[in-house]
C-alpha positions as CSV (number, residue, x, y, z in Angstrom):
1,M,-0.6,-0.9,21.9
2,N,0.6,2.4,21.2
3,W,2.4,4.6,23.1
4,R,1.3,7.9,24.5
5,E,4.2,9.6,23.4
6,P,6.1,8.9,20.4
7,K,10.0,8.2,20.1
8,V,11.0,10.7,17.5
9,Y,13.8,10.2,14.6
10,A,15.5,12.0,12.0
11,I,16.3,9.6,8.7
12,R,18.1,9.7,5.6
13,H,18.4,6.5,3.2
14,K,22.1,5.7,2.8
15,N,21.2,5.3,-1.0
16,E,21.5,8.5,-2.6
17,D,19.2,7.7,-5.7
18,I,16.5,6.3,-3.2
19,R,16.8,9.9,-1.8
20,A,16.6,12.0,-5.0
21,N,13.5,9.7,-6.1
22,S,11.8,9.8,-2.7
23,R,9.8,13.0,-1.8
24,S,11.6,13.3,2.2
25,G,14.5,11.3,3.2
26,G,13.3,7.9,2.1
27,I,12.0,6.0,4.7
28,F,8.9,4.7,2.9
29,T,11.7,2.4,1.0
30,A,13.8,1.2,3.3
31,L,10.8,-0.1,5.5
32,S,8.9,-1.4,2.5
33,D,12.6,-3.4,1.2
34,K,12.5,-4.8,4.3
35,V,8.7,-6.2,4.0
36,L,9.7,-7.1,0.5
37,E,12.7,-8.7,1.2
38,N,10.6,-11.1,3.5
39,D,8.2,-12.2,1.1
40,G,5.6,-9.6,2.2
41,V,3.1,-7.3,0.6
42,V,3.2,-3.5,0.7
43,Y,-0.4,-1.6,-0.2
44,G,0.2,2.4,-0.8
45,C,-0.7,5.3,-3.0
46,V,0.0,5.7,-6.7
47,L,-1.2,8.0,-9.4
48,T,-2.5,6.8,-12.5
49,E,-2.7,7.7,-16.0
50,K,-6.2,9.6,-15.6
51,F,-4.1,11.1,-12.7
52,E,-6.3,10.0,-9.9
53,A,-4.5,8.4,-6.9
54,I,-5.3,5.1,-5.9
55,H,-4.5,2.3,-3.3
56,I,-2.5,-0.4,-5.4
57,R,-1.2,-4.0,-3.8
58,A,2.6,-4.9,-4.6
59,E,4.6,-7.6,-4.7
60,N,8.0,-6.3,-5.8
61,A,10.0,-2.8,-6.1
62,Q,9.1,-2.1,-9.2
63,D,5.6,-1.5,-8.3
64,R,6.1,-0.3,-4.8
65,D,8.3,2.6,-6.6
66,K,5.2,3.8,-8.2
67,M,4.1,4.8,-4.7
68,R,7.3,7.0,-3.8
69,G,6.0,10.9,-3.9
70,S,3.6,13.2,-2.8
71,K,-0.1,12.6,-3.9
72,Y,-1.9,16.1,-2.5
73,I,-5.4,14.4,-3.3
74,Q,-7.3,11.4,-1.5
75,S,-6.6,7.9,-2.7
76,K,-9.5,5.6,-3.5
77,L,-9.2,2.3,-2.1
78,G,-11.4,0.0,-4.0
79,D,-10.9,-3.2,-2.2
80,T,-7.8,-2.7,-0.2
81,F,-9.2,-3.6,3.3
82,V,-10.7,-7.0,1.9
83,R,-7.4,-7.8,-0.1
84,I,-5.3,-6.9,2.7
85,K,-7.3,-9.5,5.2
86,E,-7.0,-11.9,2.7
87,D,-3.2,-11.6,2.9
88,V,-2.9,-11.7,6.7
89,E,-5.2,-14.4,7.1
90,I,-2.9,-16.4,5.0
91,G,0.5,-14.7,7.3
92,R,1.8,-12.9,4.7
93,E,3.7,-9.8,6.3
94,V,1.7,-6.9,5.2
95,L,2.5,-3.0,5.2
96,F,-0.2,-0.7,4.6
97,S,0.9,3.1,3.8
98,G,-2.1,5.4,3.9
99,T,-3.3,8.8,5.8
100,S,-4.0,8.4,9.6
101,C,-7.8,8.1,9.0
102,Q,-7.3,5.1,6.6
103,V,-5.3,3.4,8.9
104,A,-7.9,4.1,11.8
105,G,-10.4,2.7,8.9
106,L,-8.8,-0.3,8.2
107,K,-8.3,-1.2,11.9
108,K,-11.8,-1.1,12.5
109,F,-12.7,-3.3,9.4
110,L,-10.1,-5.8,10.6
111,K,-11.5,-6.0,13.8
112,I,-8.4,-7.3,15.4
113,E,-4.8,-6.7,15.6
114,Y,-2.3,-8.6,13.6
115,E,1.3,-9.3,14.0
116,N,2.1,-9.7,10.6
117,L,0.2,-6.3,9.9
118,I,2.7,-3.2,9.6
119,C,0.7,0.3,9.4
120,I,2.4,3.4,8.2
121,D,0.3,6.5,8.5
122,I,1.5,10.0,6.8
123,V,1.0,13.2,8.6
124,C,-1.6,14.8,6.7
125,H,-2.0,18.3,5.9
126,G,-5.9,17.7,4.8
127,V,-7.4,16.5,1.5
128,P,-8.4,18.5,-1.2
129,S,-11.1,18.7,-3.3
130,K,-10.8,16.2,-6.4
131,N,-13.1,18.8,-8.3
132,I,-10.7,21.4,-7.8
133,W,-7.5,18.8,-9.0
134,K,-9.7,17.6,-12.4
135,E,-10.4,21.4,-13.2
136,Y,-6.9,22.6,-13.0
137,L,-6.1,20.1,-15.5
138,K,-8.1,20.9,-17.8
139,W,-7.4,24.8,-17.7
140,Q,-3.9,23.9,-18.0
141,Q,-4.8,21.9,-20.8
142,M,-6.8,24.3,-22.7
143,K,-4.1,27.1,-21.9
144,Y,-1.0,24.7,-24.0
145,R,-3.2,22.9,-26.1
146,A,-1.6,19.8,-25.4
147,K,-2.4,16.8,-23.1
148,V,-0.9,16.3,-19.9
149,I,1.0,13.0,-19.7
150,A,2.8,13.2,-16.6
151,V,2.9,15.7,-13.2
152,D,4.8,16.2,-10.3
153,F,3.5,17.7,-7.2
154,R,6.0,18.7,-5.9
155,N,9.5,18.7,-8.0
156,K,12.2,18.6,-5.6
157,K,14.7,17.3,-8.3
158,D,14.9,20.5,-10.0
159,F,13.9,22.9,-7.2
160,G,15.4,21.3,-3.7
161,W,13.3,19.9,-0.7
162,R,12.3,22.8,0.8
163,D,10.6,24.5,-2.1
164,H,7.4,23.5,-3.4
165,V,6.8,23.7,-7.3
166,E,4.7,21.8,-8.9
167,S,5.4,20.4,-12.5
168,I,3.6,19.5,-15.7
169,Y,4.7,17.7,-18.6
170,F,2.5,18.0,-21.7
171,E,2.4,15.5,-24.6
172,N,3.8,18.1,-26.9
173,G,6.6,18.0,-25.2
174,K,6.3,21.2,-22.9
175,K,6.9,21.8,-19.4
176,V,5.6,24.0,-16.7
177,N,7.0,25.2,-13.6
178,G,3.9,26.8,-11.4
179,R,2.3,26.9,-7.8
180,V,-1.4,27.5,-8.5
181,F,-2.4,24.4,-7.0
182,K,-0.1,24.6,-4.0
183,N,-1.1,28.2,-3.2
184,L,-4.9,26.6,-3.5
185,F,-3.9,24.1,-1.4
186,Y,-1.8,25.9,1.6
187,G,-5.1,28.4,1.4
188,H,-7.0,26.0,3.3
189,S,-10.4,26.4,1.5
190,I,-10.2,23.4,-0.6
191,L,-9.6,21.1,1.8
192,R,-12.5,18.4,3.2
193,P,-15.0,19.6,5.6
194,S,-14.0,17.2,7.6
195,C,-10.3,17.9,7.6
196,Y,-11.1,21.1,9.5
197,E,-12.0,18.7,13.0
198,C,-10.0,16.0,12.3
199,K,-8.7,13.9,15.7
200,Y,-5.4,12.7,14.3
201,K,-3.7,16.4,14.1
202,S,-1.8,15.5,17.1
203,I,1.3,13.4,18.5
204,I,-0.9,10.3,19.0
205,H,-1.5,8.4,15.6
206,P,-3.0,5.2,14.7
207,G,0.0,3.7,12.2
208,D,3.1,1.5,14.1
209,I,5.2,4.5,12.9
210,T,4.1,8.1,11.1
211,I,6.3,9.7,9.0
212,A,6.7,12.9,7.3
213,D,9.1,15.6,5.8
214,Y,10.7,16.9,8.6
215,W,10.1,20.8,8.9
216,G,12.1,22.0,11.4
217,I,15.5,20.0,10.4
218,E,17.7,22.6,11.1
219,K,17.0,22.8,14.5
220,A,16.5,19.0,15.4
221,A,19.2,17.6,13.7
222,P,21.0,20.6,11.2
223,E,23.9,18.2,10.2
224,F,21.0,16.4,8.1
225,D,20.2,19.7,6.7
226,D,21.2,19.6,3.1
227,N,17.4,20.5,1.5
228,K,17.9,16.8,-0.7
229,G,15.2,15.2,1.8
230,V,14.8,14.0,5.5
231,S,12.1,12.3,6.9
232,L,10.5,12.4,10.4
233,A,9.6,9.5,12.0
234,L,7.4,8.7,14.8
235,V,7.4,5.7,16.1
236,N,4.6,4.7,17.6
237,N,4.9,1.1,19.7
238,N,7.0,-2.0,19.9
239,K,6.0,-3.4,16.4
240,G,7.6,-0.1,15.1
241,E,10.6,-0.2,17.1
242,K,11.5,-3.5,16.0
243,L,10.8,-3.1,12.0
244,L,13.0,0.6,12.9
245,E,16.0,-1.5,14.2
246,Q,15.7,-4.1,11.1
247,I,16.3,-0.9,8.5
248,K,19.3,0.9,10.7
249,E,21.9,-0.5,7.9
250,N,20.2,0.8,5.1
251,I,19.6,4.5,6.9
252,E,21.4,7.4,8.6
253,W,19.3,7.8,11.7
254,K,19.4,10.2,14.7
255,K,17.1,10.2,17.7
256,T,15.6,13.8,18.1
257,K,13.5,15.9,20.7
258,L,9.7,15.8,19.7
259,E,9.6,19.7,20.9
260,D,11.9,20.6,18.1
261,S,9.3,18.7,15.5
262,M,6.1,19.9,15.8
263,Q,4.8,20.9,12.5
264,T,1.5,22.5,12.6
265,P,-0.3,19.0,11.6
266,L,0.7,17.3,15.0
267,K,-0.7,20.2,16.9
268,E,-3.9,21.0,15.4
269,P,-6.2,21.0,12.3
270,F,-6.0,24.0,10.1
271,L,-8.7,26.5,10.6
272,K,-11.7,26.9,8.2
273,P,-11.1,29.9,6.3
274,E,-13.3,32.4,6.6
275,N,-13.7,32.7,2.8
276,R,-14.3,29.3,2.3
277,E,-18.0,29.4,1.0
278,Q,-16.8,32.6,-1.3
279,F,-14.6,30.7,-2.6
280,W,-17.1,27.8,-3.8
281,K,-19.3,30.1,-4.5
282,D,-16.7,31.6,-7.1
283,F,-15.7,28.3,-8.5
284,Y,-18.8,27.4,-9.5
285,E,-20.1,30.8,-11.0
286,N,-16.5,31.4,-12.6
287,S,-13.6,30.5,-14.8
288,F,-10.7,28.1,-13.5
289,E,-8.9,31.2,-14.7
290,Y,-10.8,33.7,-12.2
291,I,-10.1,31.2,-9.3
292,A,-6.2,31.1,-10.2
293,K,-6.1,34.5,-10.3
294,K,-8.1,35.3,-6.9
295,Y,-6.8,32.6,-4.9
296,G,-3.7,30.7,-6.4
297,R,-1.9,33.9,-7.3
298,Y,-1.8,33.4,-10.5
299,G,-0.9,35.9,-13.8
300,L,0.8,39.4,-13.9
301,A,-0.7,41.4,-11.1
302,N,0.0,38.6,-8.8
303,K,3.8,38.5,-10.1
304,I,4.2,42.3,-9.8
305,K,2.4,42.6,-5.8
306,A,5.0,39.2,-5.1
307,V,8.0,41.5,-6.1
308,F,6.8,44.4,-4.0
309,R,6.1,42.3,-1.2
310,K,10.0,41.2,-1.2
311,I,11.2,44.4,-1.7
312,K,9.4,45.8,1.5
313,V,10.8,42.4,3.0
314,K,14.2,43.6,2.2
315,L,13.9,47.3,3.0
316,I,12.4,46.5,6.5
317,R,15.7,44.8,7.3
């Protein structure tokens, strides 16, 4: 049974390499390491060679490490729920990581609570259309006349934790850093319709522990704010609290105030943009370059506008 209000923590992994290779503070690695040490299995999302997000099963750290990092597209679950049921029923400890709606779906599928199942749900901004992601990659490949071989949705290593720059790596050795997909994502027009009515945009979540980037850390725990990544952990029940206790030797942690941690997805879903219908009309009737310029702030004209906006802000100050 989940509590009416979670206990809130700021968390950083003590191993700097693990934190550098994690999207935020490395809490997922710490939690899943404990499960693997207990001869358990971990289910989480990875990005395939075709840049599709899928859930896989991992029994070792090498496969689990593929689950690190952000994927701003919805994963294919496949037979994940069936395999989890098989694992928990033979007594294996299982950790499942996914969005809140995926965790809720798993629990509905299983119908009963299993003590050996740990559910970690991720604070979700919303799920963008896969069609946008596919067309974005096609556009990049046409522009640079080379095959995309790797993507980093948020390049923390080169730009720090707070910034949001997507890096695209090509077969010919080129690398491009940009913000087009990020700008489309945060414009919210590419989100699925159900995301505008998501009932999990609150402090109440179905997971045993809910994790996210700790936006607001400069107020909640400024001593943790080094731009290398900090995890927000909402501990939702006794099972989650017990697991957190077991990993404390591997993490730096501080109990924080809920009111200092309230990013938008913990309050309410994002509103459906007024221009959403126009966006999709434009998407189906025009090239992706048109979409990138009109909605993704791509191109010289948008760069000039951005420079003028910065100058205006400085003058006002």
